[in-house]
N, C-alpha and C positions, 0 to 999 in steps of 0.2 A: 194176344195182349194188345191193349189199346195203345194208340200212338201217344196219348197223354201219359200212360204208365211207362212206356219206353223212354219218353223224354224226361220224366221225373227221376227215373233210375240213374240218369247221368248227372244230376245235381250233386256236386261233391259233398261227402259227409263232413259235418262240422262247419259248413259254410252257411252263412245267413244270406238269403236273397234280399237285396236292397231295392231292386227295380225290375219290373217286368214290362217289356214293350212288345206289343202285338200289332202286326200289320195284316189286315185281311179285308177283302171286299165284302165277304159274307159272314154273318154271325148268327148263332142260334139264340133264341130267347133264353133268359136266365131263370125263368120260373122253374122251381123244383130242381135246383142244382144243374145249371148248364155248365158248359166247359170252363168258363172263367171262374165261377164260384168254386167249382170242383178243383181247379188248379190252385187257387188261393187257399182253400180249406185244407188240401193235402199238404201244402207247404207249411201252413200254420200248425196242423196236427203233428207234423214231424219236427216241430220247433226249428224250422228252416227258413222262416220268414221274419225279417227284421221288424221291430215294432213301428218303425217309421217308413215302411216300404211304400213305394209308389207303383202304380200301374198306369201305363200309357197305351191307349187304344187308338191306333191310326187306321182310319177307315175311309170309305168312299165319301165324296163330298156332294152335298146338295146345295144348289144356289140359294143364297139368302138375299143379298143385294148385289149390285153390280160389283164384280171382282171380289165378292165375299162369299164364303162357303161355310156350311155347318156340317158336322160329322153325321153320317147316316148309320144309326144303330137301331136294333130292335127296341120297341117301346119299353120292354121290361128293364132295360138298362137305366132308364130315367127314374124308375121306381126303386131300384136296388140301392140299399144303404151299404155302400162298400166299407164304411167305417165299422160296421158290425163284423166285417171280415178282417178288420185290422189294417186296412190299406187306404191310401188316398188315391183316387182314380181320376184320370183326365182323359177326355176324348179329343182327338185331333182330326180335322178334315184334311185329307191329302188332296191338294189342288189338282184338278184335272187339266190345268193349263199346260200346254206343250210349247216349250221355247224352240225357236228355229234351230239353235245349236244342238238340241237333243235329237233331231232327225237328220243330222248330217247334210244340211243344205237342200233337202227335198222340199218340194212345195207343199208343205203341210204346216198350217198354223192354226190348230184347233184345240180340241180337248180329247182326252181319252180316259177310259175308265181304269180305276185301280185294279191291278191283277196280282200284285205281289202278295206272298204269304210268308211272313217271317215272325219268329218269336225270339226275343232276346232276354235271357234271364241274367242279371248281373249281380254278382256277389262282391265281397270286398276286393278280391283279386281276380278269381276266374270269372269268365263269362261263358254262357251256354247258349249258342244260337241254333235255331232250327230254320232251315230254308227248304221249302218244298212246295208241293201242290195242295196241301191240306188247308182249306178255309177253316176259320175258327168256329166250327159248327160241331154239333153232337156227332154227326156221321163222319165228319172229317177227322176228328180227334178220338173217336171211339167211346165217347161218354154216353154209353147206351146200356140197357139191361144186358144185352148180349153184344159185346164188342166185336164178335165175329161178323155182325151185320153191318159194320162200318164200311165206309168207302175204302177202296184200295188206293193208297196214296204213295207218292215217291218223294223222298226228301233226305236231307242229311242233318245229323246232329253233331256238332263239333264242340268239344270242351277246350276252351282257350285258357291257358294258365300263363299269363304274361306274354312271353315271346314264343311259347310253344303251343301247339294244338294237338289234341288226341283224336 
């Protein structure tokens, strides 16, 4: 079973997804149903995606101007019409700047690459986060003709319902 299928199986029945936030340093092209369009389409097909849903993509940053960064995504994301998938999509560059307080007084004041991999699906009340090693790629999430050829990843999926988590 693909990681995407495992993740989607935890979205609560009867709940509409209002927001999807994805943090990943690596992404697959979206031509021919990549992981993002597959995720959106499966939620839409199951009537589980709100009509005003938003998708936020947090990715590695590339320098634009001094102290300004642009998000680094595959070229196909720029050509993808997310409105036809029924969502508003936003790309965010994760700043590589490291503040001295983040390294606990060590003599490091530079930049570092994004390494986090997180997906957060938010419904009216419950939220469904994934935290793990899977980049948001076809091989990471098993969006392949044969999911058995996907990467072996480690992660956790937690369903939060207000003050409780399952």
